[in-house]
N, C-alpha and C positions, 0 to 999 in steps of 0.2 A: 316888313319882313312879319314884322308881328300881326299886322293884321292881316295877313296871309294866312299865316298857323293857327289864329281866332276862327278863319271862315274855316279852313282843312277841320278843326273838330265840329263845328254848328253844322259843318253836311253828312260827319260820323254818324255823329246823335240823331241825324231824322231819319239816317238810312237802318240802323239798327231798332230804330224806336219799333219797330215792323218784328221782330227777331223777339220782344220783350219775354213777353209772354211763353212764348214755346223753349226759353234757356232757365226761368227761373223751375218753368216746370222742371228739364230733365235735371237737372242741378239741384233737385227737388228727392228724385227718384235715381240716384247715387248711392246718396247713404242706405234708399231702400235696396238697391238691386245689392250694395256691398253686405246685409244681414242677411238678405237671400239664399244668396253662393254659400253665405255661411253658413242658414241651418241648413243648404244642400248639399254641404259635407258635411255637416254634424249626421245630418240624418240617414245618410242616404247608406245603404249596405252595401258596401265598399269587397264585400265576402260575393261578390256576383262580379268583381273585376277578375277575381284571382284566376280565373279562366284565360281568360288572356292572355294574363302573365305568363303563364307558364306555358302554355303556345306561343309567347315570343321568345321564351328561355331557352326551347327547343331548339325554334326555327335558329335560333343564335350560333349557341352552344353544341348541339345535338345530345345534348346531356335533359336528363327528367326534372323538374325545379314540381315539388310538390310544397304546397303552402294548409301545412294540416288543420292548420287552426285561424284565428280572428286576422282578418287583415286590418286597421285602421290607419283615415291619413288626417293628421292634426297638420292646418292651415296656417301658417305666422311665420313669420319671421326667424330662424327659420319653416320650413313645412320638415312637419316628422311624416313618415311612413313606419310603422310599426306591422309585423308580421310575426307570427309564433306558429311554433310547431313547423319550421323548413329544414327542408332537405333539398339534395343535389345528389342524385343517381350516381352510378360506378359504371365501367363500362361492364358486360358480361364475364367478361373475363376474369374481372378482380376475384376477392374472395366476401369483401363485405359489397353488402349492395348498395350501401350512400357514401359518395366521397368527403359531405358535407350533412351535420343533423346541426340543428340549432331551438331550442329551448325558446329564445325570443331573438329578431333582428331588427333594431332600428335606424334607422336610415335618416340623416339629419339634409338638408338641402337647399338650397335655391331656388324657387319655383322660379321665379325669372330669368335663372342662369339656363334652367333645364331647358328652358319654352325657345331661349338659343339655343341650344343646341347640347350647351357646355355639361360634361359629366363629369361634374365638379359637387363632393360630399363633402360638409362641413363636421359631419363626425361618423362614426358608424361605433354602432355597439351591440357587442354578442352576449348570449346569458346561455352559458355551459355549451356553448360549441366542441363539437365533434369530428374530426377529420381523419379522414384514414387515407393514407397516402400507399401506393404498392407500384412496386416495380417485377413487369418480368417476360423475359424475351426482347429485350426491347423498348416494351410497351411498360406504357408510365400511368397513370389513375386523374392523374392531372393536368396533360395533355387535351387538349379542350378537341373531336372535331366538329360536326357541320359546317355552318357558314365562319369559325372562328369568333372567338370573344372580341375582338377588335382590341382598340389600344385601351389599354386599364384605368377605369378612371380617377380620378384625383380625390385623396383621404385628407383632409385637416385632422383627425383624430380617428385613434381605433382604439378602445377598448373590451378588451377580454376579462370575463369575468368566469372560472372554473372550467377553462375551456380543456380540451384533451386532444391531442395528437399522438397518434401511431403510424408507423415506417412500417413495411414488410417488405424485404426481399431476398424470399428462398433460396436463389441459387448464387446470394453471399451470405448462409446462411444468418439473416440480422435481424432481428425483429426490437423495435423500440416503441415505447410510450414515453410521453413529455404531455406535464402539466402545467401548465400559462397558466396565468394571470394579471393583469397589468393590477397600477397600484398608485397614486399620486393625485393630481392635482391633474387639472386644464392646461395650469402655466407647465408642470411642470410633470406627465407621462413619464412610467416603464415600467418594462416588462420584466420576468421573475418565471424561470424555465429550470427545471427538474423531472429528469428524463432518470429510466434505467430501463433492462432489455439486455439482449446478444448481437454485439457484432460482432462479424466473421468468426461467429462461435467462442468468442468468448464472451462476460459477462463484460454491460455495461453503465456507467453511471457518467451524470453530470448535471451541472447543478452551473448556471446560470444565470445572470442582468447584465439589465442596461437598457436604456433608452429604449420609445418604442419602437416596435418592430417595421413602424410607416421611413424611419429616416434610411433603413436597408433598402425602400424602393429608390433614394437619392443615390447613385453611384458614385457622387461626387463628393461626398460630405463623409467623412470620417465620423465613424459610429466609434462612442468608449461602447467597451465591452471587459464585461470580467467573470470568467469563467473556472470551474473546475469539470477536471473529467478521467477516470477509469477506464479503462478497457482490459481487463483480465489483468496483471501485474502491470502492467502500464498507467502510471500520473500521472496527470500534467494540470500546471493553473497559468493561464494569462490573463496579463490586463494592459491594456493598454487601445487603440482604438482599430476597426479595419472598416474598412473601404470597399463597397462592393460585391458583398453576399448576397447569393450562397459563394456565387465564383469569386470571389476578394480582386479586385486589381493592386489594392496599395496593400501592407502588415505595417502597423510598428506596437507592437506585445514585445512585454517582459514573460518569459517562459520558464518556468520549475520544471522540470520532467525527471519523474523515475522509473526504474523499473527493474525487472530479472533478466532482461539480454534488449538492447539495443537491437537485435534482430528485429524481438517483437511490432517495433514499427511497423513493417511493410503490415500490419493491418489497415495504416495508414497512408500507406503510400510507398513508405517510405524506407530507401534499400539501404540499409544500414549493416553491416556485418556483424557475428554473431562474438558475444561480450561478455563480464560477470556480470553481476547487478551495479547498477549506477546512480548518481545521484547529481543533475546538473542541472544549471541555470546559464541564461542567458538574453540577447537581446538579436528577437527573431525581426526581421522585413522582407515588404516585396514591394520593389519597384516594378511596376509590367508584369512580365512574366518569370523577374528574375530573383530567387530566393538568398538570404542571405543571412545566418544566424554568430552575432560577431559576440564579443567581451564572452566566451564560453568559459565557467571555473566549476570544478566542482571536483568528482571520484568519479574514474569506474573501478569495478572489484578496490583492492584495496589501495591504487594506484589516482596521486592526485592528475588533474590533468586542466590545461587550460588552452585554447587556440578559437578557430576558428570557421567557419565555412559556406562558401558559397554554391551556386546551385543555377545552372543555366537551362530550360527546354530546348532551347532549339541555335544552331541548326541540327543539333546532336544535342541530347541528353548529357548533362556533361556537370561533374561531382569536383569540387576542391576541396581541400582540405589542409588546415596545417594545426600541429596537434604537440604538443612538451609537455612534461611533465618532469617537477623535480626528486620526486620520488616515483620510482617506476616498477610497481614488484613483477618480475619478470613472468607467473604463470597466468598469469590476467591476459597474458598473448597467448596464451593456448588458444582460446574458442575460435579465437583468429582461423585457426590448421585446423579447429574440430575437436581439439584438448579439453576439458571440464579444468578448471582453473584443480586450483589446492581447496581441499576437503578436510584438512586437520582444523582442528580449532585453532579459533581468531582468523582465519583465512575469509575472505567473502564467497560469497557462491549461492547462485541457486537450490530450489530444492530437485529441478532435472537437473543442475550442473549434480549435484552429488549424488544422485541416482545414478549417469553416467559415471559419475569417478569410481562405483565400487564394485559396476560392471564389466569395467578395465580392472578392475582389479581381481577382481575372483575368477575373471577369464585369464590369469595374469598378461595380458597386454600392457604393451610398452608405447606404442604409435596408432594416434588417431585415426581412427576407422570412419568416422563423418562425413559423408560426401561435400566433396566442394559445389556450391550450386554456382557453375561455372554458362551458364545458360544467363542467366544475368549481367554477365561478363558484356555480353553481345547486345546489351539495348540501351548501357549507358560509359561513356568513358570515365574516366574518376584521377586525376593525383592529386595525390598523399603524400604527408612529410610526415615523418615522426619523429618524437627528438627524446629520449632520456636521460636524462642527465646525471642522474644517479640510481646505479638499477639494483635491486633488492631481489639475488639471484636466488635459486637452491645450492646449495654444501658442494654440489657436487662439480657446479655450473661459473667458477667465479667470471660470473659477466660484469663489470664497472659502471659501463655507459653502451648505449645504441645510436643510430642514426639510419631512419630507413627514408628512402624516397621510392615510393609507389609512381603505376601508373598503368592504365588499362586504356590497351586503344583495341576495340573494331574486337574481342572479344581475346584479345592476348593480355593478362596481366605481368609487365615487368619491375620486381624485382631492382632498383640497381644506381646506388651503389647501396647495401645491405652493412653498415660497420658495426661492428661488434668494440669492444676492447673489453681484453681478455690479458687476464694472469698477464699484466703489466705492458701486452702486448695489446694486439686486433685481429681480428679475423673481418678478412673482405670479399664481399661475397656478390651473386649475380644471383638471379632466381628467373626464369621465362616458366611460366604457363599457360598457353595457348588451346584456350575452348573458344575455338571457331568451329571444331568439331571434332563426337565423338570416338574415340577415345580423348580425357583428358591425356595434352603433352607436357611435359615437365624437363628441366636443363639445372641442375645448379653449377656453379663453381664457386670455389672458395679460395683462396690464398688466408695458409697462419704465416703471421707475421710477429715475431720476435716476442716469445711466448715463455713468459719464465719459470720456471720447472718449480720453483718453492711456492709459487701462487695459481700452479694448473694443476694442482691436488689439493687443496685446503684442506681435506677432512684425513689427511694420511700423517700424524706426528712427526712421520718418520722423515718425511717430505720436506720440514719446514724448514730446516738449514739448505738445501740443496739449491745447486747454483748451477745455470745456462740455461738457454732461450731452444727455444722448439721452432722450427718451420715447416712448413708441408705446402701440397696445393693438395685440393677435388677438386674431380669433376662426375657429375651423375645423370643420366638422362632414363628417364623412367615415360610409361602408361599406367595410367589408370582414375578415379574420379576423389581419391583420399588421399595421404601422406601415407597410410601404411601399403595404397596398391601401388603409389607409386615408387617407393621404394622395396617392394617386393618384386616389382617389372624390372631396377634397373641395371643398368652395366655401366662399367666408369671402374676410375681408379681413384684408389687416399693412397698419401704420403704423406709421409710426417717424419722428421731428425730431428735430433737432439745434437749438440757437439760443444766440444771442451767444456765441460761442467763438475759439480762434483754432484753426489749422493751418498744418503745414509748406506753403513756398512751390513750393521744390523740388517733391512730390510733386504740386501744380499744373503749373510748370512741367514735369513727368515726363507728366504727364495729359496737356497742353495739347501735346507735341512738343515744346517748345521748346529746345532744343539750342543756341541761345544762351547764355539765359537759363540754364537749367541749367549750360554751360559755365561760367559767372561764380557763380553762386553753391557752384561749389569751389572757388573760391580765396578768397570775400568770405566763404561762411561763408552757413550755409543762418539765415532766419528766420522767425518767427511770423508769417504776416498773419492778419488778422481775419475772420471766419467769420461773413455773417450769415443764412444761413439754408442747411437741412438737411435734404429733405425728401423718401420715399421709404413711395409707399402704391398698393400694390398689390391686384387685384381678383382673386381665387379663382374659378375655377369647373371643377368637370370633373377638379381636381388639374392645373389649367393658371393658374400664376399671371400676371397680365398686370400690367404698371407700367399705374396710369394720373397718375403722379407720380414723376417719376426727377429731382432737383436738386440739384446745391452752390452758389452764390449768395458766395461772397468779393469785396474788393475788389479782385483780381487779376483772378479767371476765374471764369466761371459757364458748370456745369458742366448740361449736361442728358442724359439716357439717358432707353433706352426699351428693349423689350424681355416676353422672358418667358421662363416656371423650370417647365419640364413635370416634379412629379414624379413619374406615371406612369412616362415613361420618364426619369425621371434626368438630365437635360439641359438645358444653360443656350442660353440666344438670346440675349444683352442685347449693347444697341450704347452706348455714352459719347460725347457728344458735343461738346469743349472748346469755349470760346472766349471767350480770351485778352481783357481789358482794354485790355492795353498793346499798344504797335507792340513789334515782333521781325522783322530779317531771316532768321531760320531758322526762325521757329514754321510750324509743320509744319498748320496748323487743319485735322486732318484727323480722323476719326473713327477712338477703337477698338471694339473685337470681341470679346467674350468670350464665348466661345461652348463647347460640347465636355461632356462629361459630368460630372452634380455629382461625382465622386471627383476628377475632373483637369484641371478648363477649361484653355483656352488664351488668349491673351491678344494679338490682335495691330491693324495701324492697318489704315483700312482704302485699299486698294492705289486704287478710285478717285479718294478727297481728295472724298468730299458731305460736306463738315461742315455749308457752308455751309448747303446745300440740309435737311439733315440739321436742324439745331439751330432752323431757322426752323418745318419740320414739326413738331419736337418742342413749342415754344414754341407755337406756334397749337393744338398737343392742353391744354399743361400748363393752360390760364387757366381753363377751365373744372373740373376738377379739384379746383387748389389753392385755388379762392374755395369751395368744399366743406369744405376741411380745416383755413381756415382759423380758424374756433371752436377746433376742437381744437389744434391748435398753439398759440392766445396762451395755451389753460387747461392744455395742459405742463407747461411749463417757471412757470410763475404768473408771467409777468414782460409786460412790453409787447415786441411780437416785430420783430423784423425778417423776418419771412416776409411780413408783409403788405407790406413796403418795395417785395418784391420783386413778390408780386402785381403792384401800382400798376406798377413797374419793367414786366412782361411783357404786361401789357394795350395800356402805350401801345408797346411792343416791337411784337405783334402786331399794331396800328395804323399804325406807320409802315409795315411787309410791307406793308400794301393798298394803301399809296398807289404809284403807279407812278417816284415819287422813293424810296422806302424805301430800296431794295434796297442805294445805296451805306453805308448805314449797318450793313448787318448783321454784320458783325466788331465791331461798336461802338470 
């Protein structure tokens, strides 16, 4: 075998002996060719190739490319192409003539890879680039026509020095200018963004920093982001990761959010309800199409809140919220129904809400008139639970706690149940607002259970020693776009009854304008007297509530009232007829008128002294309505009622009034 190998080598040597000199010459020419090619590249005027490059770009993209400065090529590993004063045109409809301009563009790539058709750049450097983005009538300046740009090239590194990006959207009243610059070395490249302008008509500012924007092209790799943004009165800070910008497929961000009104978040497409000023923080996540905002805590108005939120866009947009408050300021719920929160010193309210409160005060309005945006209910379903473990309430409304479950389905909002712990008892309500077709239709049903008298009137000193509980029911239905319109058109019935209790004698003597008894009580002290029955029954029609029954019967005084409550005009016209059962030399025995706007009614005695005739008419009108109420009154407190005795006395009294001699017993 050794001999055979030697023979083969000898034959090969003899075969190549004839090519020795040509091969030597070829090897000698290689460096000459390389040097010649290098000299060609160095001495060739590459500017002559600008026209070819510009025509090829126009054919591929449908846009004009202009290389207004020098074009240079530097061969090497990698090869570098440097172009000066570069611009790419915008479509004719755009306000700016150029989509992109740059003082200098440097492309670094592998020549061998380019020969084999691989569009891959090691690095792209842009000096003073300016990008003008605009959209109008569904058109976008960055959407290329022509033959299409094809698959974008791979870029290893992007360096931007003194870049500017402008975004215009006249239909959305948006104009933003952003400054972008890269920093760091090749191993740790970062980008800084600072933006300002107008977003949907509101002042806008943004600062953000993160790794190279090229990482955004990898839609599977989380992009670390730290940013702060302000739009109008809304501010936000973000820190975490985003995957797949500009349309993220995943988010994992720690968020701090503050502003004047959560409803202003509709600037970014979030349909939140109206609130007082807020400051919240939490953990924002997105997985696929589903969003969540967990571990939320902070303040809304003067209330602390904690909870979580989840949103899913398919198969129909659905929002779920669970909110709990350890200290819920009741007036912070006002904006939910169109009413501003309190604006007194120490209360939290935005400038707009303070102006609205001042307007309502000047107009003496008590009912909110801001329309509900019920068209939004048709676009999204909602499930909300709210718990207020301790409620900070207004002085005249002793609410200790509340629980509410709200649901929106196909344009119908339903609160069931709404449970308020009030005056030691509770109010249990069901409210439904149908926004499927205008006008908005509303129905409210309420049960009043075991409301303690002493707690029901916390601002009335004389009621602090009262005993007894109140029960009642209410049902109202109306149409309109606001609370004021719904109540102003309402029809239904409101009934409240108190049985077996006590009440301050001083209150009754003052109602009866008994000066002597009242003066005596100042010396001897007040005392509680037995309350046999108190009933209020109002019939409501077309926004006018008319008293069917309004009576308070004690061992000392019988008080009968009559009047109307105009919910549409927000006015009260009520007359109270007191009939003390004892004799007093200084008892005026006159009626009291409660009249004027709901926000600030006045109480004045009747100047003509018509109490006797008034109470006669009132008691005669009382008999039939009270008869209809007896079953309800007896089942309310759940025990034998003294109101039945009042009915018997009222019947007897009315019969004696029809007797010619009965007038002398009118005052009993």
